C-alpha positions in Angstrom: 152.3 15.1 173.5 152.4 18.7 172.3 149.4 21.1 172.3 149.6 21.1 168.8 148.8 17.5 168.3 146.7 17.2 171.1 144.3 20.1 169.8 144.5 18.6 166.1 143.2 15.1 167.4 140.5 16.9 169.5 139.3 18.9 166.3 139.1 15.6 164.3 137.1 14.1 167.0 135.1 17.4 167.1 134.4 17.1 163.2 133.4 13.2 163.5 130.9 13.9 166.2 129.3 16.7 164.7 130.5 19.6 167.3 130.7 22.4 164.8 131.4 24.9 167.0 134.2 23.2 168.8 135.9 22.1 165.6 135.8 25.7 164.2 137.3 27.2 167.4 140.2 24.3 167.3 140.7 24.7 163.6 141.4 28.8 164.3 143.7 27.5 167.2 145.9 25.4 164.9 146.0 28.3 162.1 147.4 30.8 165.0 149.4 28.0 165.9 150.7 27.2 162.1 151.3 30.9 161.4 153.5 31.0 164.4 155.5 28.2 163.2 155.8 29.8 160.0 157.0 33.3 161.3 159.4 31.4 163.2 160.6 29.1 160.4 161.0 26.2 162.9 158.6 24.2 165.4 157.3 25.9 168.1 158.5 24.8 171.8 155.7 24.0 174.3 156.2 27.1 176.1 155.7 29.3 172.8 152.4 27.2 172.1 151.3 28.2 175.7 152.3 31.8 175.2 150.0 31.9 171.8 146.9 30.3 173.6 147.1 32.6 176.3 147.3 35.5 174.0 144.1 34.2 172.4 142.5 33.9 175.5 143.5 37.5 176.1 141.9 38.6 172.6 138.6 36.6 173.7 138.6 38.5 177.3 139.3 41.7 175.3 136.2 40.8 172.8 133.8 39.7 175.6 134.4 43.3 177.4 133.5 45.0 174.2 130.5 43.0 173.2 129.2 43.4 177.0 129.5 47.2 176.7 127.8 47.4 173.3 124.9 44.8 174.2 125.9 42.0 171.8 124.9 39.1 174.1 125.2 36.4 171.3 128.6 37.2 170.6 129.6 37.2 174.1 128.2 33.9 174.5 130.2 32.8 171.5 133.6 34.3 172.6 132.9 32.9 176.0 132.4 29.6 174.5 135.6 29.9 172.6 137.8 31.1 175.3 136.7 28.2 177.4 137.6 25.6 174.7 140.9 27.4 174.7 141.5 27.4 178.4 141.0 23.7 178.5 144.5 23.0 176.7 146.1 25.4 179.1 148.2 24.1 182.0 
């Protein structure tokens, strides 16, 4: 199963179980993958999906560093949770 389908399935499950934060994170991941697919004008390969997920993790790490420097601990926690969710889909 491609990452896209697994993420989509997990998002629906999170929505059904009331996990809003997880559902929102997965919704954002799906939107990013769809954007890449539209940009490419064809389906993404698994390698491209993984690369996109890795880019999203890297962005979260950079945000966490900036938020820590700015003393925004609530945002650090939020970004860390999102990064952990995205990381769970990487091999």
